[in-house]
N, C-alpha and C positions, 0 to 999 in steps of 0.2 A: 556466597554465590552472587554472581553478577547478573543483573537483568539483561536479557537480550531477546529480541523478537524471533530469533532463529531457534531458540530452545522451546520445548513444549510448555514449560511453566511461564516463560515470557510471552508466548503467544496467548495463553489463557488469560494472563494478566492484561495484555493489550486489548483483547476482546472484551473483557469485563469493564475496563475503563472506557473503552470506546462506546459500548452500549450505554453505560451510565451517563457519559457526557451527552450523548444524543437524547436520552430520556430526560435529562435535566433541561436541555434546550427546548424539548417539546413541552415540558411542564411549565417553563417560563413563558413561552410564546404561543403554545398551542400546537397540536400535531399537524395542522394544515398551514402553518406559517411559511410564507414564501422565502423569507431570509433563511430559515432553518434548512429547507430542502435545497435551496440554491447553494448555500455554503457546504452542505453535506455532499453535494455532487461536484462542486467546483474543482477539487483536486484532479478529477479524472478528465478534465478538458484537455489535458496534455496527451491523454491516450487518443483522443479524437484527432489531435494534430498529427499524430504519427501513424494512425491506424491504416490508412490507405497505402502507405509505403513500407509498412513493417515486413521484414523478411519472413517472419513466422509470428504466430500469436504470442509467443513467449518473449520475443525480442523487439524492442523499439528501434526505429531508425535513429542514427546519431543526432540529427537535428532536434529530436523530441526528448532526448535524455535530460538536457539541462532544464527545460520547463517542467518535466515530470518530477525531477528531484527537487526543484525549487517549490513546487506546489505540494509536494509530499513531505516537506520539511516541518518538524515540530515548531520551527521559528514562526511560521505563519499563524497558527492558532495562538501561540504565545503572544505575538504582537497584537492580535485582535483582542485577546483577553486582557492584556495590559492596557490597551486603549479603552476598553470597556470600564476597567477599574478607575482610570484617570478621569474619564468623561461621564461615567455613570449612564452610558447609553445602552439601553436594553438590546437593541439590534446588534451591536458589536459583541455583546455577551453571548447572544444566541448564535451568531455566526462563528465565534471562537469555539463554542461548545460543539457545534455541528461539525466544524472542520476537524477538531480534535477527535470527535467520534468516528469520522471517516478514516483518519489515520490509524486509530486503534483497531477498527474493523479490518482494514487492509493488513496490518501487522499480524492480527489473529489468524488470517488465512495464509500467512507466509509471504506477503508482498511488502517489500521495503524499497529502499533506494535502488536505482539501476546503476550497473557498472558502466565502464566506458564502451562496452560492446552492446549495451542495451538490455542485458539480462538482469534479473533480480540479483543484486549483490548478496553474497553469502550463501547462495543456493548452489548445489552441484548441478552442472549442466549435463544433459544427456549427450552421449557421444554422437559421432556422425551418423551412425545407424540407429539412433534412438536407444542405445544400450549403454549402461553404466555399470561397471564391475566394481566390487569392493576390493580391498587389499588381497583377499584370498583368491580373487578372480571369479567369484560366483556372482550371478545376477542379483541385483538388489530388488527387494520386494516393491511391487507397484510400477516397475519400469519394464518396458518391452524387452523380450529376449531377442538376441540377434537372429536375423533370418539367414538363409543360405548365402554364401559368398558369391558375388558375381565376378566373372572373369574380367 
């Protein structure tokens, strides 16, 4: 079995690792540490960049996709943790753990990188009317049924 954040087991693993990383950072620096919470929230600054121009709450505008994907890449906490190991700087360690915790939490809730249209990559999109049918043509659970057709 291959790990993927789009599968339930991968989402559970992502959430567990994310919470463990955030708790480890809080244990090292304290639960009210500014570096911890700044790094835990920093990846979502890209959402603020595109929030006012987003076509829907599910889709980012094109200019915000690159920053969002860059800030939500595992390379960022990996670089922070590598720098912490090389320099033995506690703040870098805390920032790396908090950033990793944010990514794990996002993946646990099904949020990953965005595709070229600004939607979460790997997720099925709702149709134009908010309806998505499976192969048999029946409505999928949790999604809105289609309303009456307009002329």
